[in-house]
C-alpha positions as CSV (number, residue, x, y, z in Angstrom):
1,M,0.0,0.0,0.0
2,Q,2.9,2.3,-0.7
3,R,1.1,4.7,-3.0
4,L,-1.9,4.8,-0.7
5,E,0.3,5.6,2.3
6,E,2.3,8.2,0.4
7,S,-0.9,9.9,-0.9
8,L,-2.3,10.1,2.6
9,H,0.8,11.9,3.8
10,E,0.5,14.3,0.9
11,A,-3.2,14.9,1.4
12,P,-4.4,18.4,2.4
13,I,-6.0,18.8,5.9
14,I,-8.6,21.5,6.1
15,D,-10.3,22.9,9.2
16,K,-14.1,22.3,9.2
17,D,-15.4,24.0,12.3
18,G,-12.6,22.7,14.5
19,Y,-12.5,19.3,12.8
20,S,-9.4,18.3,10.9
21,Y,-10.8,17.0,7.6
22,L,-8.7,14.9,5.3
23,V,-9.1,15.7,1.6
24,H,-8.1,12.7,-0.4
25,P,-8.7,11.3,-3.9
26,I,-10.0,8.0,-2.6
27,S,-12.5,9.5,-0.1
28,N,-13.3,12.8,-1.7
29,G,-12.5,12.5,-5.4
30,V,-10.2,15.5,-5.1
31,P,-7.4,16.1,-5.7
32,M,-7.4,14.1,-9.0
33,L,-7.4,10.3,-8.6
34,D,-4.4,8.7,-10.1
35,P,-5.3,5.4,-11.8
36,Q,-2.3,3.7,-10.2
37,L,-3.6,4.6,-6.8
38,L,-7.0,3.3,-7.6
39,R,-5.5,0.1,-9.0
40,E,-3.4,-0.4,-5.8
41,V,-6.5,0.0,-3.7
42,V,-8.5,-2.5,-5.8
43,V,-5.6,-5.1,-5.8
44,G,-5.5,-4.6,-2.0
45,I,-9.2,-5.3,-1.7
46,T,-9.0,-8.4,-3.9
47,R,-6.3,-9.8,-1.6
48,A,-8.1,-8.9,1.6
49,A,-11.8,-9.7,0.7
50,D,-13.9,-12.8,0.5
51,L,-14.8,-12.6,-3.2
52,D,-17.0,-15.8,-3.2
53,V,-20.0,-13.5,-3.3
54,D,-23.0,-12.9,-5.5
55,K,-22.8,-9.1,-5.5
56,I,-20.6,-6.2,-4.5
57,V,-22.4,-3.5,-2.5
58,A,-21.2,0.0,-2.2
59,P,-22.9,3.2,-0.8
60,E,-23.2,6.3,-2.9
61,A,-21.1,8.3,-3.6
62,M,-17.4,7.7,-2.8
63,G,-17.6,3.9,-2.6
64,I,-18.7,3.8,-6.3
65,H,-15.4,4.3,-8.0
66,I,-13.7,1.6,-5.9
67,A,-16.5,-0.9,-6.3
68,T,-16.8,-0.3,-10.0
69,A,-13.1,-1.0,-10.5
70,L,-13.4,-4.1,-8.3
71,S,-16.5,-5.3,-10.2
72,L,-14.6,-4.9,-13.5
73,Q,-11.7,-6.8,-12.1
74,T,-13.7,-9.7,-10.6
75,D,-16.8,-9.9,-12.8
76,V,-19.0,-9.7,-9.7
77,P,-22.1,-7.6,-10.3
78,L,-22.3,-4.2,-8.5
79,V,-25.2,-2.8,-6.5
80,V,-25.0,0.8,-5.5
81,I,-27.0,1.9,-2.4
82,R,-28.4,5.2,-3.5
83,K,-29.4,8.4,-1.7
84,R,-32.5,8.7,-4.0
85,E,-35.6,6.7,-3.9
86,Y,-36.7,5.1,-7.2
87,G,-39.8,3.2,-6.0
88,L,-38.8,0.0,-7.7
89,D,-40.3,-3.3,-6.6
90,G,-38.4,-4.6,-3.6
91,E,-36.6,-1.3,-2.8
92,V,-35.6,-1.1,0.9
93,A,-35.1,2.2,2.7
94,L,-32.5,2.6,5.5
95,H,-31.7,5.5,7.7
96,Q,-28.1,6.4,8.2
97,T,-26.6,8.7,10.8
98,T,-22.9,9.7,10.7
99,G,-21.0,12.2,12.8
100,Y,-21.8,15.0,10.4
101,S,-25.0,14.0,8.5
102,E,-28.3,12.1,8.6
103,S,-30.2,10.8,5.5
104,E,-32.2,8.1,3.9
105,M,-30.6,5.6,1.5
106,F,-32.2,3.0,-0.7
107,I,-31.2,-0.6,-1.6
108,N,-32.4,-2.3,-4.8
109,D,-31.4,-5.6,-6.4
110,I,-30.5,-7.4,-3.1
111,E,-32.5,-10.5,-2.3
112,D,-32.9,-13.0,0.5
113,G,-29.9,-15.4,0.4
114,D,-27.6,-13.2,-1.6
115,R,-23.9,-13.3,-0.4
116,V,-22.5,-9.8,-0.6
117,L,-19.2,-8.0,-0.2
118,V,-19.7,-4.4,1.2
119,V,-17.0,-2.0,-0.1
120,D,-16.5,1.6,0.9
121,D,-13.8,4.3,0.7
122,L,-13.6,5.4,4.3
123,L,-14.7,4.1,7.7
124,S,-14.9,7.0,10.1
125,T,-18.0,7.0,12.3
126,G,-19.4,3.7,11.0
127,G,-22.9,5.0,10.8
128,T,-23.4,4.3,7.2
129,L,-21.9,0.8,7.2
130,A,-23.9,-0.1,10.4
131,A,-27.1,1.0,8.8
132,I,-26.3,-0.8,5.5
133,C,-25.5,-4.1,7.4
134,G,-28.7,-3.8,9.4
135,A,-30.8,-3.3,6.2
136,L,-29.0,-6.2,4.5
137,D,-29.7,-8.4,7.5
138,D,-33.4,-7.4,7.3
139,I,-33.5,-8.4,3.6
140,G,-32.0,-11.7,4.5
141,A,-28.7,-11.2,2.6
142,E,-25.5,-12.6,4.0
143,V,-22.7,-10.0,4.5
144,S,-19.7,-12.2,3.8
145,D,-17.2,-9.4,4.2
146,I,-16.8,-5.6,4.6
147,V,-13.6,-4.0,3.2
148,V,-12.8,-0.3,3.3
149,A,-9.8,1.5,1.8
150,I,-9.1,3.7,4.8
151,R,-10.2,3.5,8.4
152,K,-9.9,6.2,11.0
153,V,-8.9,4.7,14.3
154,G,-11.4,4.9,17.1
155,E,-14.8,3.7,18.1
156,T,-17.5,3.4,15.4
157,A,-21.1,2.5,15.2
158,L,-20.0,-0.7,13.5
159,D,-18.6,-1.8,16.8
160,D,-22.2,-2.1,18.1
161,T,-22.9,-4.8,15.4
162,D,-21.8,-8.3,14.8
163,Y,-19.7,-7.1,11.8
164,E,-16.1,-6.1,11.5
165,A,-14.5,-4.2,8.6
166,T,-11.1,-5.0,7.1
167,S,-9.1,-1.9,6.1
168,L,-6.2,-1.5,3.8
169,V,-4.8,1.3,6.1
170,D,-5.7,2.7,9.5
171,I,-5.1,6.4,10.2
172,S,-5.6,9.2,12.5
173,V,-5.9,12.8,11.4
174,D,-5.1,16.1,13.1
175,E,-4.0,19.6,12.0
176,E,-0.5,18.3,11.7
177,G,-1.4,15.7,9.1
178,V,-2.1,12.0,8.8
179,E,-0.6,9.3,11.1
180,I,-0.6,5.8,9.7
181,H,-1.1,3.0,12.3
C-alpha cells in the first residue's frame, strides 16, 4: 500500500469548524485520482476480501469508483446503495446517521440469500456501514465481508454490530497531518 500511504501523507488537511478534515482522492474525489492509486486499492481489496459472493455492494457516492473498478476486475455484479428513492419493486429504505449528516438511503437488487461484499472508501463514524449491514440483515442477505480502503482509528457504530470491517490502512488525522497506524 505504498502509493496509498504516500498519498495520505501528501493529502491536504482542512479545518471544518474545528474538525481536521482529510481531503483525499479515494475518499473525496479531489485532488485528482491517479489510476495507479485506484489500481493499488483494488488489488489490495481483492487480496483482503472474501470474493466468493453474488454481489458487491457500495454506498453512494465515494464507494462507487472503488466498487466499479473491483467489479470490472472480478466480474462480480455491483449494487449501488443510492441516496435517492426510485420506487422500484423490492426497494428497501434505510436511515443512516454519521458524525456529520443524517439521511435516507435505498437498496435495490439485493435478495434474501444473496452473499454480498460491502466495499467503501472510508470508515470514520461507522454510521453508514452499520445502517447498511442492518438493512442487508433485514433483507436476508449474508454479508460475507466488509472492506474499506481507509479506516480512521477509534470507536465506530459498526462496533455495536456483529460485523467487522477490514481496512487497507488505518489512520488518525489532526491539524499536523495523517498518522498511519
